[in-house]
C-alpha positions, 0 to 999 in steps of 0.5 A, a space after each residue: 498197206 491200208 490196214 483199215 481197208 484190209 480189215 473191212 475186206 476180211 470182214 466182208 469175206 467172213 460174212 460171206 460164210 466162206 470160212 465156215 465149212 469143215 472142208 474149207 478149214 481142213 484144206 486151209 490147214 493142209 495148205 499150211 502144212 505143204 507150205 511148211 514142208 516147202 519152206 522149212 529150209 528157208 525158215 531155218 536159214 532165217 532163224 539162224 540169221 535173226 537169232 543164230 538158232 541152229 537148224 536142230 533147235 529151230 526144228 525142235 523148238 519151232 518148226 517141228 512143234 508147229 507141224 505137230 500142232 497142225 497135224 493134231 488139229 487136222 486129226 480132231 477138227 471134225 469132232 471139235 466142230 460137231 454140236 455137243 449135246 448136254 443134259 437138259 435141266 428140269 426148268 427146260 423140260 421137255 427139250 433137247 440141249 446142246 452147244 455149237 461153236 462159232 468163229 469170232 470173225 476177223 482176228 488179230 494175232 500179234 507175235 513176238 520175236 523170240 520164237 517168231 515161227 512158232 508163236 506166229 503159226 501156232 495161234 494161226 493154226 488154231 484160228 484157221 481151225 476155228 473158222 476165222 479170218 486172220 491178220 498176222 503181225 510178226 515182230 519187226 525184231 526178226 525181219 528175215 523170218 517175218 519176210 519169209 512168213 509173209 511171202 509163204 502165207 501170201 502164196 497160199 492164202 488170199 489177203 481177204 482171208 489171211 494177211 500178214 502186216 509187217 512193220 513196227 510200232 506205227 503198224 501196231 498202233 494202227 492195227 490196235 485202233 481197228 474193231 477186231 472180233 478177237 485179239 491174240 497177243 504174245 509179248 511183254 507185260 507192259 505191251 500186254 496192258 496197252 493191248 488190253 486197254 485198246 481192245 476195251 475201246 471196242 469190247 474186243 475179247 483178248 488172249 494175253 500170253 505174257 511172261 514173268 519171273 518163273 521160279 525153279 524150286 530144287 528141294 533137298 530130296 531132288 535128283 541133283 544130276 538130273 535137275 542140273 541137266 534139265 535146268 540147264 537145258 531149259 535155260 539154254 534154249 534160245 539162249 534164255 529168250 523163252 517166256 517159260 525159261 527158269 528165271 531164277 533158282 530157289 534151292 535148299 541150302 543143303 544141296 546148293 553147292 552140289 547143284 552149282 557144281 553139277 550145272 557147271 559140269 552140264 554147261 561145259 558138257 553141252 557147250 564146251 570151254 568157250 560157249 560163245 564159239 559154239 555154232 549152235 548157241 543163239 544170240 541176243 536179238 539186238 544190241 539193246 537187249 544185249 546191253 540190258 542183260 549185261 547191266 543186270 549181271 554187273 556187280 553180281 557174283 558169277 560162279 560161271 559166265 558173266 561175260 559176253 561178246 558185243 560183236 556177236 551179241 552172245 552172252 555166256 551162260 551165267 550162274 549168279 550166286 548169293 543174289 539179293 532179292 533187291 538186286 536188279 536181276 530180281 526186279 524184272 524178267 531176265 529173258 537171257 542166259 542168266 540164272 540167279 540162285 537163291 536159297 530157302 529153308 522153309 515152305 513159308 520162305 518160298 511163298 514170301 519170295 514168290 509173292 514179290 514177283 507176281 504170278 509167274 507163267 511157269 513154275 518148276 519143281 525138282 523133288 522126290 517128296 510127294 507132299 512137296 509136290 502136292 503143296 506146290 501145286 495147291 499153294 503156288 499160283 502159276 500158269 503151268 509147269 513141270 515136276 522134275 523137268 523144265 519147258 516140256 509142258 508147252 510141247 503138247 497139243 493135249 493141254 492148254 498153255 497160258 498164264 494167269 494174273 500178271 502172266 496173262 489170260 486165256 490159253 491155247 494149243 489143240 482143242 483149247 486153241 480151237 475154243 479160244 478162237 470160237 464162241 460156244 453158243 448154248 442152245 435149248 431146242 424146245 418141243 411143242 408139247 407139252 407146254 407147261 403152264 407154270 411159267 405163264 401169268 397169272 402166277 398162283 400158289 399152286 404154280 409156285 409149289 410146283 416150281 419150287 419142287 422143280 428148281 431145288 
């Protein structure tokens, strides 16, 4: 596939104005909905082959969420596209003022392997709703899913409108040399820096959805049984290969042992005595990733788990106790079913620990103390999170999802996603009369007096 030619073809199609109308966008979204229904079974099979995801998890955490985003965008699209009136300031009086949204044009969406359906199609929905052309680049690490998505999308869209580019590093390199109008990237911090650097060559705006070490704080007032169940759920989802999975626990010493016992109980209840025998338990995406996680466990005190199966690339859910801040497992995002446990005695200690790991994409707090809740929300920088739960803040189209600092920039989902792929123009529509003379030369003291009265 000639990528440069593809970008030129899409730019010509976008400039024709074909994608701009409400009718066109709504039909394009409806086509995707129909294709999802038709290909749901194939996508579940592909997710199982690439990641050993069960059909239930595939629907709950990927396909179902895409369908929810799609129906939300279709429902609200017309209102999002309307001009939005705003109050006219005294400097522009008499006039009417409003904002209008315009698509960027030819956009690039680069998706990761951990949620290959969700993280390809969710931003694609937002880009279509906003009226853009899209080149979608799925991950080479999930080739079965990528092939299904390529076939599915090419069957409903012309490549001059929506195109899928499969492949690996070579294709990524060529894509990032092109003058896109917008780039949406989900992936690692290191690759995100490279994407931002390449985008700067063309002054291309970028959304980066990255990751980081997302903490889970459990204070002494928390409901421990509830916390254990919901922490385990968040960590087990996709076998920990989730950008907003709890990366490590910060637990008050007075409840640590009770929490560890409760989490071990929940793990056994969910996956049984031998979790690696479960048909519903995902695997690591490849051997390289499996070996990286196993090396992080090495030498640590595993109170449960701590082993894996190199043939199936599965790693048992692992809880590590007495972890040091200098341990290898605390030096990078884990992205696997391993949960280090640290303790804290004061709020100041929480801050000092969190400052070592950059700005996390998510933060979770289990507490019944309202003052602790307010303190975490006001003092700790992070992308988003939950109080007394994990993961669920990203499962809604009503709120933007995204990071800050080292965990990314920009957000999407629902209206936030529509606006991410749109430029909002500010317009003043001036009336012909009266044409106030204060702004014109020659300037005089009486004009200055009136301007001071207006602009204060």
